[in-house]
N, C-alpha and C positions, 0 to 999 in steps of 0.2 A: 598265497592265503588269496580262494576268489573270493569274489565280488559279479556285482550287477552296479552297473551307475550307468542312472536316467540325467538325462536334460530334462528341466523341470523352469527355464524359461530361455528367455533369448535375449539380452540388455540393450541391443543396437537394433532401433530403433527400424531401420531399412530392412531390417534381415524377414524373412520368417518362420516358425514356431515349430518350426520340424521337426515333430519325436527324435531322441534316439534313445535306444537301453541295449546294452550291448554286457555280457556277462563274462568274465574271466579272470585271469592270473594277474593280484598287484601285487607290488616285494615290498609296496608299505604305502602310509598314508599317505594325501597328499598335503603337500609343503610350496608354501605362497614361493615363490619365481622357482617354481620344477612345472615339469611336465606330469602331467598321471596319465600313466598307465596302465594299459590296461587289457594283460591281453598282450603277443606281441604283435599286433597290427597299428593299435586304435590308443591313440593317445591325443591331450584335454590341451587349447594355447595351455601357456604357461598362469598357475593360481595366482591368481591375484588379494584375497580374502578366503579364508574360513572364519567359514558364519558360525557353524554350528559342528557335531561330533561328524556328523554324515554331508553335509552344506559347505560344499565349496560353491566361488565366482573365478572364471576369467576373464576375462576382457571381453571377449561378445558373451560369455551364458553363466549359469547355475547351473549345478550339478548336486545330485543329491548320491550316494552310493551307500550300499548295506554289504555284514558281511555274509555270503552264503557260505553252503553245507557243500 
């Protein structure tokens, strides 16, 4: 499935909130304990918590993803 992934927040106090927006193929929805890959080269840190159907958190960031055509 083709997705758009966007970092919506940085959870680590000393880190700047640099926007990240990536589009590409994802093989599955985010799963707790696994990295979320978009395309061949971009991956998040391990997913710590699923907030809702399209939002999840890693140790350092909160991401929102949507399916695109």
